[in-house]
N, C-alpha and C positions, 0 to 999 in steps of 0.2 A: 199646640197643647192649651188644654185649658189649666190656668192656675189659680186657684181660689186662696185669697190670705184673709184671716179671720185674725184680726188683730183687738187685743181686750185686758182690762186690766181685771183680774179675776176676784169678785166679791161675793164668795158663796155665802150662802147664809149660814151664823154660828146656832140656828136653832135646828136646822140641818145635819151640821156639821159640829158638832161641840167640841171643836177646836179650834188652835191660831189658825190666821191665815196670815202666809207673808205676803209682806206689802210691795206693792208697786211690779208684780209681774206681769210681766207681758210675754205672750203666745203669737207665734207667727208661723201658720200652717201652708204647705205650696204641695200639690198633687204631685206625683212623678211618672203620672200614666204618659206615656210614648203614643203619639198619632199611628205610629204602624203596628202597634203591637199592646196588647192588653196585660201581657205580663211584664216586668220590669223588675230585676234584682240589683239591689243598692249594693254595690260594691265600698266603696270609702265616699266619704265629704268633707271639706276643706274648706276655713274661713280665712280669706286673705281681707286686705284692708278693703279694695272695694269691692267687695260680694263675699261669693261662694263657688268652692267649685264642688260639682258632685259628679264621681264616676259610675254609671251603670251599665247592665247589659241586657239583653235581652236573647231569647233561644230564636234560634232558626228553623223553621219549618222546612220538612223535606229532607235536604241533606244532615241537618242535625249543625251541632256547634253553638257559637254564639256569636252575639251582636257588639260590639261594644262603643260605648257614648262618655264624652268628654261634655256636661253639660256648667256653662258659668251659670250665676247669678247676682242679679244686683243686691244692695243691700236692704230691700225689701222681699226679697226671693222671689223675685221674676225672673224669668229665662232672658237671659241676652244673647245667648248661642248658643245652638248642640251640634258638636261634630261627631261624625260616625267615623273614630279611628279604625274600625275592623275595615275599612273597604280597600285601604292598603294593605292588606293582608289577604290573600287568595288562598293560600297554603292551608289545610285544613290540620294539619300539625304545627301552629303556630298557635300561642296562646299567650293572652293578656296576663299576667299576674296580678299585679298589683300597683297603685300610685303609690309616692311619697312625696310629702313638703318635707323641704331642707331648707331654712331660712327663707327666702324668697324665690327658691325652686322647688321645680314638681320632677320627680323623676319618677318615668314610667318603665317598670319592668317586665319582661316578655321573653319566651322563649320559644324555640324551635326545635323537632326532633327529625333528627335523620333514622329512620330507623335502617336503612340497608347499611351505614357504617357504623350502626348502633352507637351515636353521640348525641348528646344534645347542646345547644348552645345557649347561652343568657345573654340576654339584649337592654342597651339602655337607652331612654328616649326623654329628652326634656319638654315640658309643656310651657307652653308663653302663654300668662294670662291676656296681654294686653292683647298680641293679635289672634288668639284663640287657636296657634297652629303646632304641631310637634316637630320635633328636630330629625332629621333622618337616624335610622337606626345605627348604634354601635355594639359591637362584639363586645363582653366584657368578660366573659368565661364561655372555655368549652370542656366539657366532660364526656369520655367515653366509658360507657358502663359495661360489666360482662352481664348483665342482666338486658334483654332485649326490652327497650322501651319504657328502662326505669326513670329517665329524666334527671333533672336535676331539684334535688332538694334542698331548698335554702332560707333560711331568716335575715329579715333586714331589721335595723333598729338605729335610730336619731339619736345622737348625743341631748344631755338632759339640757343644752343651750340651744337645740335644733338647728346648730351650725353645720354637726356633721352626720355623713351617715356611713353604715358601715353594711354591708353584707356578708353574710356565713354559708359557707357552700360544704354541704355533707360529703366527703368524696367516697364514694364506697368501693370496694375493693376484693380481693380474695381472702386477705384478712379480715378475719370477725370486728376489730377496731378498727377504722380509718383512718385516715388522715383529713384535715380542715382546712379550707382556704378562704384565708378572710382578706377584706380590699375595705379602704377605709376612703370616702371622697370627702373633699370640702362644698361649701353651697354652691358652689357655681358648676358641683357635680363634676371636676375634675380630679383625679387620683393621685390623694396624697402617699398613700403605698399600698403595697400588697405583699404577704407572706400566703404562700403556697404549702408550706410543708409543717405545718402545726402538728405534731403529734401528742395524742394523750396517754402515754403509756409510764407507770408509774416505776421507780428504780428499780422496785423488785419483780420489774416484767408483769404485775397485777395490771388488769385492765382500768381505767383512769375514765369515770363516767362526767360528764360536765352537766352540772345544774341550771346554772345561770349564768347570762354573760351580760356586760353594760358597756357602753362605749363612753370614754372621757373628753371632755372639751377639750383636752389637747389632742386627741385621735390617737389614745391608750385604748386595749383595750382590756378590761378587767374580766378573768374567767373562774366560777367558782366551778369545781369538780369534788367528785370523791372517790377512791379506791373502797373495795369491802375486802376488811379485813380476814383473816384467815382463821377460824377457831382454836381460840390456846386456854383450855380449863384454867392451867397453871397462871398466866395473865390476866385473868379474867375477861379474856375477850369469846362474849357469844356470837354464836353464828350469824352472819348479816351485820356484823357494827361497820361503823363505815370511817374513815378517814379523810377528813377534809382538807382541800388546799385551795388557795386564791393564786391565782396564775395573774401577772400581768403581761400582754404580746404586744409585741410592736414591731417594726418591720424586720429589724435584724436580732430581736431577742426575746425569750421567753423564761420568765422571773417567776418563780412559786416560791411559794411558803406553806407549811402546815399551820392549821389553826388552832391551837388548845382551849378545848372544849370545857377545862376543867373536868373531866371524867366523864359528863353528859354523853348520854345518847341522844342524837340529834333526829329530829322527823322533818317533817317538810322545812326548808333554808329558803333562803331567796336573798340574792348582794344585788344593793339599790344605791342611786347614787343620786343626790338632790340636787338643784338646781344653783347652787353655791358652790358644788363639787364635792359635797361631804360622801366618804363611801361607809355602807354599811352593810353588814351580815348580820340578819336576823332571821326569827323561823320559834319554832317549839321544838320541845327536850320531851323526852320519852318518860314514862315510871319505869325502871330498871322492874320492880316486881310485877310489873304485870303490861298487857298490852294498854297502851292508853297513855296520852299527853299530860306532863303535870305542871310545865309550866311555860312561858315566854321568854326570851332573851334578845337582844339585842347588842351586836358590837361594834364600834367605830374605829375604823382602819386609818392609817396613815397613809395616804396614796401612793407614796414613795417607798416604803420598806414595807408596807404590807403589813406591818406589826398592830395588834391592838393597841388604842388607846383610852376607851373608855369600855366599862361593860356593863349591861343590866342584865339580871337575874330575877325570876318573879315565879315564883310556883304559886298556882291555881288554888284557891281556898274553898272550902267545902261547900260553904253558901252561894259562893260563884257559881259551881260548880252544877248545884240544884236548885241555880234560879229558873225559876218558871215551871218546874218540874210538877207533876201532882202531888198531893200530899201523899197516896200510897207508894209513889215512887221514890221521895224523897226518906221515908221511913226506910226503906230498902237500902238507899245508898249510905242511911247512917249505920249499918253493921257493916257492909262493903267499906266506908272509913276507917273503921275500926280497925280492919285487919290489912289498913295502909294500902288500900288497892285500889282507889275510886281515884278514878281520872277522867279525864275529856278524851272522844275520840273521834274520829273522820275529821280531823281539822287540820285548814290546809292556810297556810299565810297567802291571804290575795295580795294585798294594798302595803308600801308604808310610805308614808305623807308628811310632809315634815312642813308645820305651819306659822305663820308669819309672827310669833312669839317664841319658835323654836323648839318648839315643842315637837313629838314624835309621836304619832299615831299609826298603830300596825292593826291592819285590820285582817281576821282570820277568817275562814268559810267553813262548816261544816260539810261535807260534800261525801255522798254513797250513791252505790250502784246496786239497785235491785232487779234482780232478771226471774220472770214468773214464765212458769211453763205450761200451758190448757193441753188435755188431751181431750178429745172428742172419742164421742162411741163406736166410730168405726175404725179408731188407730189414729189418726191425723193429728199431729200436735203445731202447736204455735207458738211460739217464742217472744216473749214481750220485753224489754230491757227500759229500765225507768234511771235516769238520773234525778238525783235528789239534791238541791241546796235549799241547806238547812240557815240554822241562826247565824249572824255574824257575832264575832267575838274582837271587842276592842280594846285595845290595849295604848292607853294615853302617858308616855313620858314627858315628863319637863326637861328643859334644857340643860339642868344639871345632873339628868340622870335618875331621878327621882319618878315611882310611880304615882301619876298624879289619878286617875282611875281605870277600872276593870268594867267593863257594863257588855251587857248582851243585846243584840237588836233581834228580836224572836219574828222568825218568819218559817215557812215552809215552802219553797217552789221546786215545780218539776221538769222545769224546762229553763236553757241556759240565755240570758239575755232579758231575765224581767227584771232587772235590778243593777247600780252600780252605786259605786262610791266616789265621792271626792270631794278634795278639802276647799273650803270656801273661806278667807280669813284664818283665822283660829279654831273654825266649827268643820265638823263633819257632816255632809250631807247624804243620804241617803236615798236612793230616787226608784221606787217601786210602784207597777201599776199593779192595783188589788182592787178585791170587790168591795163596792165602798160600804157592803155592812159590817164589815170587818173594822171599818175605819171611824164608826161613829161610838159617842160615847153614852152608851146603853147597854143593858144588860139584854142580851139576844136572847137568851134560855125564856126569860119572861115575856115576851114580846110576842103577840097575836101574827097570826099569819097575814093578818089582813096590812098591820105596821108593816113586818117586814118586808112585803113586796114593795113597800115606799123605797127601799133601800137597794134593789134588784139594779145590777149593770157594775161598771167597773169605774173608775177614778185612776188617774195619775196621781200619786203624792209624794212630797218630800217629809224625811224626819230629820230635824237637827239635832246632830249630838254635839255637847261643848265639850270642856274639857274636864269637867265632874262625872261626865257618863250623861248628864241630863239628855231626856228625848225629847224634842217638840213635834209632834206632827203637823203638818201643813199640806192643805189640798191646794194642788194645783193646776188640774181638771177635774171636770166633772163629765163624762162623757155623754151623758145625758142629755147636755146641750146640745139644741140645735144646731150650731155651729161648729160642733165639737164630735156630732154621733159617727160620722163616717170613717173619724180615726180613732176607734174606738179601741184598736187593740194597738199598745204600745211594745217594741218589738226591743229596742235596746238604745243606750246610748251612745253614740259614737266617741270611744276614749280619743284623750292626748291633743291631735292636731281639730279636736271640734270641743272640746273643752275651754274657752276661751277666757283669758283671767286678765280683764280690764283693772285698774285704780280703784275703780267704784263697781264693778259690778262683775258678773260670772253669765257667761251664757253656754248654755248646752244645745248641745243639735243632737235629736232622737228620730227615730223612724217608728211609725206608725203603719199599721195593715189592718185590711178587712177582709180574710180572706187572703189567697195567692195571687190575685189580681189589682189588687187596689194597695197602693202605699203611699208614702207623705212623708215631707220632710218637715219636723218639726224642729222650733225654736223657743228657745225659753232663755229670755234676761231677765234675771235679778239682782238686785243690789246686795250689797256686801254688807254684814252685819258686823258691830265690834266682838 
């Protein structure tokens, strides 16, 4: 494999891009093209003390299916070893699902379907970085499905201190709402406890829907769920209102407590635990008079009693909702606001981040879907579904529970993975691929066509957002530069295990591509700022 390494301190011209430059940014790129195939898909990446692990797959020509590879790289992203882990599995019904880092261990999950028996088994293997070997396959769960070939649907989570691993299996059955199976493993990937009979049914028999789950540092599981209330006009309960509960699940017990939301109707919510073990329940609440989001909230929960310790509720102001709107749309919004019906729409909670100074950032994202159907003259139809990712809404709360700032990061993307948000010290960074012409500090409408052409192409940029909501844009890569032109399509930032925070710097792993056959792994290292 030919590996291309390009390391540079990026010093872009302030004349070309009238914006601040992030100092001491180091970029390293390495191609991920295999010798035997031109098509490769990156599944996940991991940072280890000695370097990096890359887990990828390529299609098998002829019979179909996939070949899986675990690749180790040194600190300069040079390949140390490439292991074809699919060769040990000849059965076409065997599928490698994912690889997850837990402390200093690496867990590889896989499944195998036995079609005649109507069952699927879930397996676990450990990967040894030093020897580059996988352990023998160990069966950890078996499930029979009433529907042939349904397989095992499971999710995995690590604790916030990265020392424990949980997997949750959705056990389908004849009943509409099935039970769930939980297993928690330690850093050595040995089972701590298993609970195979977790039901989500409310006392009154109504279905209970799980919203989000986190794994505590001591092996306990916290689950946020809700039931849909029956409409009751006398009690003021409208159709579709939800009642939320928090459950703490252990090997032998399930404790639940209802959350008092002070009469608010909640919209998108999330349960989050930070590195220091703090447990938060936050999100957005709706305007009761109209479909739309009225404000943001964050509740701090006691891990033992699950009672609310502190609470924060903040209504979005008229000026904030209309920020960035056109003059015509703003005038129209004034009339709507006079009737008490102005609100945000299509807003979903994306991140809850705790900063070094104890403050917390809630990052929401506007998201909606449009479906367009086109009919041709001969009667044929084509349907196109477009997923829109709009503005980020950022709420910053002090460690004493006061509102520090409310800000928007304005964007509009129609594909997922074009951006990410990370916390660095006491700041947020929005990472995004953008057309260069949108990043320059000039009035594009007054520019001549010849001048606009100078800014054709793409750039990878970062915008720092401080506690006051002030935004400072930075250019990280100009993809027209000779050493970066082949990596001009930025795909995604690999989260969690690939965002490495040290005392003095942050390291991000990103994937870039050119078409479907050119993939690359990029590393950005930049120092923290106060």
